[in-house]
DOFI-227562 format. One record per residue (C-alpha): chain; y, z, x; residue number from 1. Coordinates in steps of 0.5 Angstrom, whole numbers. Example, Ala and Ser with C-alpha at 12.3 -4.5 7.8 and 13.67 -1.06 7.14 Angstrom:
<recs>
ch|north|up|east|i
A|-9|16|25|1 .
A|-2|14|27|2 .
</recs>
This chain:
<recs>
ch|north|up|east|i
A|18|51|-53|1 .
A|15|49|-46|2 .
A|8|47|-46|3 .
A|3|51|-41|4 .
A|4|46|-35|5 .
A|11|47|-35|6 .
A|11|54|-35|7 .
A|6|54|-29|8 .
A|10|49|-25|9 .
A|17|52|-26|10 .
A|17|56|-20|11 .
A|13|51|-16|12 .
A|17|48|-10|13 .
A|14|41|-9|14 .
A|15|37|-2|15 .
A|13|30|-1|16 .
A|13|28|6|17 .
A|13|21|7|18 .
A|14|16|12|19 .
A|20|12|9|20 .
A|24|13|3|21 .
A|23|6|0|22 .
A|16|7|1|23 .
A|16|13|-3|24 .
A|20|10|-9|25 .
A|15|4|-9|26 .
A|9|8|-9|27 .
A|10|16|-11|28 .
A|17|16|-15|29 .
A|13|16|-22|30 .
A|9|22|-19|31 .
A|16|26|-17|32 .
A|19|24|-24|33 .
A|13|27|-28|34 .
A|13|33|-23|35 .
A|21|34|-25|36 .
A|20|33|-32|37 .
A|14|39|-32|38 .
A|19|44|-28|39 .
A|18|43|-21|40 .
A|23|44|-16|41 .
A|22|37|-12|42 .
A|24|36|-5|43 .
A|23|29|0|44 .
A|22|29|7|45 .
A|23|22|10|46 .
A|26|17|14|47 .
A|32|15|10|48 .
A|35|8|10|49 .
A|39|7|4|50 .
A|36|11|-2|51 .
A|38|18|-1|52 .
A|44|18|-6|53 .
A|40|14|-11|54 .
A|34|19|-10|55 .
A|39|25|-11|56 .
A|42|23|-17|57 .
A|35|23|-20|58 .
A|34|31|-18|59 .
A|30|30|-12|60 .
A|33|34|-6|61 .
A|32|29|0|62 .
A|31|32|8|63 .
A|32|26|13|64 .
A|27|26|18|65 .
A|25|20|24|66 .
A|18|20|22|67 .
A|18|13|20|68 .
A|21|10|27|69 .
A|16|7|31|70 .
A|20|7|38|71 .
A|19|13|43|72 .
A|12|13|43|73 .
A|9|20|44|74 .
A|16|23|45|75 .
A|18|21|38|76 .
A|11|23|35|77 .
A|12|30|38|78 .
A|19|30|36|79 .
A|17|28|29|80 .
A|12|34|29|81 .
A|18|39|30|82 .
A|22|36|25|83 .
A|17|37|20|84 .
A|16|44|22|85 .
A|23|46|22|86 .
A|24|43|15|87 .
A|18|47|12|88 .
A|21|53|15|89 .
A|28|52|12|90 .
A|25|50|5|91 .
A|19|54|4|92 .
A|15|50|-1|93 .
A|9|52|-5|94 .
A|6|45|-5|95 .
A|6|40|0|96 .
A|4|32|-2|97 .
A|3|28|5|98 .
A|3|21|4|99 .
A|2|15|9|100 .
A|-2|16|16|101 .
A|4|20|20|102 .
A|6|25|15|103 .
A|-2|26|14|104 .
A|-3|27|21|105 .
A|3|31|23|106 .
A|4|35|17|107 .
A|-3|37|16|108 .
A|-2|41|22|109 .
A|5|43|21|110 .
A|3|46|14|111 .
A|-2|50|17|112 .
A|2|53|22|113 .
A|8|55|17|114 .
A|3|58|12|115 .
A|4|53|6|116 .
A|0|55|0|117 .
A|-3|49|-2|118 .
A|-3|41|1|119 .
A|-5|35|-2|120 .
A|-6|29|3|121 .
A|-6|22|0|122 .
A|-10|17|5|123 .
A|-7|10|3|124 .
A|-11|7|8|125 .
A|-13|8|15|126 .
A|-8|3|19|127 .
A|-10|-2|25|128 .
A|-13|4|29|129 .
A|-19|4|25|130 .
A|-20|-4|24|131 .
A|-18|-6|31|132 .
A|-23|-8|36|133 .
A|-24|-7|43|134 .
A|-24|-1|48|135 .
A|-17|1|48|136 .
A|-18|1|40|137 .
A|-24|5|41|138 .
A|-21|10|45|139 .
A|-15|11|40|140 .
A|-20|12|34|141 .
A|-23|18|38|142 .
A|-16|21|39|143 .
A|-13|20|32|144 .
A|-20|22|29|145 .
A|-19|29|33|146 .
A|-12|29|30|147 .
A|-15|28|23|148 .
A|-20|33|24|149 .
A|-14|38|26|150 .
A|-10|36|20|151 .
A|-15|36|15|152 .
A|-17|44|16|153 .
A|-12|47|11|154 .
A|-16|52|7|155 .
A|-13|50|1|156 .
A|-13|42|1|157 .
A|-14|37|-3|158 .
A|-15|29|0|159 .
A|-14|23|-5|160 .
A|-17|17|-3|161 .
A|-16|10|-5|162 .
A|-23|7|-3|163 .
A|-30|9|-1|164 .
A|-30|7|6|165 .
A|-24|11|8|166 .
A|-27|17|4|167 .
A|-34|16|8|168 .
A|-30|15|15|169 .
A|-26|22|14|170 .
A|-31|26|11|171 .
A|-36|24|17|172 .
A|-30|26|22|173 .
A|-27|32|19|174 .
A|-33|35|15|175 .
A|-29|35|8|176 .
A|-33|38|2|177 .
A|-34|34|-4|178 .
A|-30|39|-8|179 .
A|-24|37|-3|180 .
A|-24|30|-4|181 .
A|-21|26|-10|182 .
A|-21|18|-12|183 .
A|-15|15|-15|184 .
A|-15|7|-15|185 .
A|-8|6|-12|186 .
A|-1|8|-13|187 .
A|-1|5|-20|188 .
A|3|-1|-24|189 .
A|8|-1|-30|190 .
A|4|-5|-34|191 .
A|10|-7|-39|192 .
A|14|-9|-33|193 .
A|9|-13|-30|194 .
A|6|-17|-35|195 .
A|1|-23|-36|196 .
A|5|-30|-38|197 .
A|3|-37|-38|198 .
A|1|-40|-31|199 .
A|5|-46|-29|200 .
A|0|-51|-26|201 .
A|4|-57|-25|202 .
A|7|-54|-18|203 .
A|2|-49|-16|204 .
A|5|-43|-12|205 .
A|0|-39|-7|206 .
A|4|-33|-6|207 .
A|3|-28|0|208 .
A|7|-22|-1|209 .
A|7|-16|4|210 .
A|9|-13|11|211 .
A|9|-20|15|212 .
A|4|-17|20|213 .
A|-2|-22|23|214 .
A|-7|-16|21|215 .
A|-5|-18|14|216 .
A|-8|-25|15|217 .
A|-1|-29|16|218 .
A|-4|-33|21|219 .
A|-10|-35|17|220 .
A|-5|-36|11|221 .
A|-1|-41|15|222 .
A|-7|-45|18|223 .
A|-10|-45|11|224 .
A|-4|-48|8|225 .
A|-3|-53|13|226 .
A|-10|-56|12|227 .
A|-9|-56|4|228 .
A|-2|-59|5|229 .
A|-5|-65|8|230 .
A|-10|-66|3|231 .
A|-5|-65|-3|232 .
A|0|-70|-1|233 .
A|-6|-75|-1|234 .
A|-8|-73|-8|235 .
A|-1|-72|-10|236 .
A|-2|-65|-12|237 .
A|4|-61|-12|238 .
A|2|-54|-8|239 .
A|7|-49|-5|240 .
A|6|-43|0|241 .
A|11|-38|-1|242 .
A|12|-32|4|243 .
A|15|-26|1|244 .
A|16|-20|6|245 .
A|20|-18|12|246 .
A|17|-18|20|247 .
A|17|-11|23|248 .
A|20|-12|30|249 .
A|17|-5|33|250 .
A|10|-7|31|251 .
A|6|-11|36|252 .
A|2|-15|31|253 .
A|9|-17|27|254 .
A|10|-24|26|255 .
A|17|-26|29|256 .
A|23|-29|25|257 .
A|23|-35|29|258 .
A|16|-37|28|259 .
A|18|-36|20|260 .
A|24|-41|21|261 .
A|19|-46|25|262 .
A|14|-46|19|263 .
A|19|-47|14|264 .
A|22|-53|18|265 .
A|15|-56|19|266 .
A|15|-55|11|267 .
A|9|-51|11|268 .
A|12|-45|7|269 .
A|18|-43|3|270 .
A|20|-36|6|271 .
A|23|-32|0|272 .
A|24|-25|5|273 .
A|24|-18|2|274 .
A|25|-19|-6|275 .
A|26|-13|-11|276 .
A|24|-17|-17|277 .
A|17|-17|-16|278 .
A|15|-18|-23|279 .
A|19|-25|-23|280 .
A|16|-27|-16|281 .
A|9|-26|-19|282 .
A|11|-30|-25|283 .
A|12|-36|-21|284 .
A|5|-35|-18|285 .
A|-1|-39|-19|286 .
A|-5|-35|-15|287 .
A|-4|-29|-10|288 .
A|-7|-29|-3|289 .
A|-8|-23|2|290 .
A|-13|-25|7|291 .
A|-12|-18|11|292 .
A|-16|-15|16|293 .
A|-11|-9|17|294 .
A|-14|-2|15|295 .
A|-12|-2|7|296 .
A|-12|3|2|297 .
A|-12|-1|-4|298 .
A|-6|-6|-3|299 .
A|-1|-5|-8|300 .
A|1|-13|-9|301 .
A|-6|-14|-11|302 .
A|-6|-9|-17|303 .
A|1|-12|-19|304 .
A|-2|-19|-18|305 .
A|-8|-17|-23|306 .
A|-3|-14|-28|307 .
A|1|-20|-28|308 .
A|-5|-24|-30|309 .
A|-6|-28|-23|310 .
A|-12|-29|-20|311 .
A|-13|-26|-13|312 .
A|-16|-29|-6|313 .
A|-17|-23|-1|314 .
A|-22|-21|4|315 .
A|-28|-18|4|316 .
A|-25|-12|7|317 .
A|-25|-4|5|318 .
A|-19|-3|0|319 .
A|-18|-11|-1|320 .
A|-25|-12|-4|321 .
A|-24|-6|-8|322 .
A|-18|-9|-12|323 .
A|-22|-15|-15|324 .
A|-28|-17|-18|325 .
A|-31|-23|-14|326 .
A|-31|-29|-18|327 .
A|-29|-26|-24|328 .
A|-21|-23|-23|329 .
A|-21|-27|-16|330 .
A|-25|-29|-10|331 .
A|-27|-26|-4|332 .
A|-27|-29|3|333 .
A|-29|-27|10|334 .
A|-24|-24|15|335 .
A|-20|-28|20|336 .
A|-23|-34|17|337 .
A|-18|-40|15|338 .
A|-23|-45|13|339 .
A|-26|-40|8|340 .
A|-19|-38|6|341 .
A|-17|-46|5|342 .
A|-24|-47|1|343 .
A|-22|-41|-4|344 .
A|-15|-44|-5|345 .
A|-18|-51|-6|346 .
A|-23|-48|-11|347 .
A|-17|-45|-15|348 .
A|-13|-52|-14|349 .
A|-19|-56|-17|350 .
A|-20|-51|-23|351 .
A|-14|-49|-27|352 .
A|-17|-47|-33|353 .
A|-22|-42|-29|354 .
A|-16|-39|-25|355 .
A|-13|-38|-31|356 .
A|-19|-34|-34|357 .
A|-19|-30|-27|358 .
A|-12|-28|-29|359 .
A|-13|-26|-36|360 .
A|-19|-22|-33|361 .
A|-15|-19|-28|362 .
A|-10|-16|-33|363 .
A|-16|-13|-37|364 .
A|-18|-9|-30|365 .
A|-11|-7|-29|366 .
A|-10|-4|-36|367 .
A|-17|0|-35|368 .
A|-16|2|-28|369 .
A|-9|2|-25|370 .
A|-4|4|-31|371 .
A|2|8|-28|372 .
A|1|13|-33|373 .
A|-6|15|-32|374 .
A|-5|15|-24|375 .
A|1|20|-25|376 .
A|-3|24|-29|377 .
A|-9|25|-24|378 .
A|-4|27|-19|379 .
A|-1|32|-23|380 .
A|-8|35|-25|381 .
A|-9|35|-18|382 .
</recs>
């Protein structure tokens, strides 16, 4: 006998609109699978890389878009908008779940024009527009703020935030009511997959994992590494610095591959590129470092680090600071400050036992706040 939830949802056509398929798989797939198990007819409109066949085998109908492309400027932006309208008219979903910036902006307006019954928008960070400095950034914020105001006007709308800062900004910009907003801490983590194992301190590996953008703090990570390596050699300490991730050539903030090769050649970092086995990567970490000043939601790597029982060094910046307890599960440092970052790393290098205690505290925090089952259930309730 089916439960009431299944009976209610069996006729609901749910469409996710996400920038790119691999992001959907890493951040929203468990929610989609749970929806399928409840009887939803699940669709995904996204930029397709190599995940379409895998997703369709799971029972998800995939509709290719070019929404994740960065080229083309305003013309590509407008083109993506009409693509979304086209796919909404074709599928006629009852419920649309918008994830990441461009789908929220374009999809929010498109769902109103096509009279979609209900919309859930997930704000997983506000991106570089709301963290950048200068006159041009201020002008862009004004334009994007105006689009958000239009995008979040649907009469049957719920908006999910990952941190209070983003919630405060968009409530002020758009006039969202308290009933329309929900707080869910990140995308969740599989606590069985990411598990806490003993930390090896004979070779201390500080791992940066994420998109290789300067706004994520890559420059500060490299500068701090250079400072520490000079001291570690003199003290005969075995310390390594690892970069995990890929450059984004279409993003003006991206690190160039030539720069990474030069850092490797100079012995500053090891470059592990993009990895699909993050649990294994984090098992090798002494600590995880994310000195970001990007417009973060709640960075997934910090949740995974906590679940893996690894201490975290990150910035006192919205989203980042929400993922740790300062001096308990990790250390907060100033944004854009390589000296403060290197001092925090030195503290962990000189305090192996405290570093291990921070990792264990992080694991407890992950169990209490970040379990994928809890996050998935909250989404299904909404």
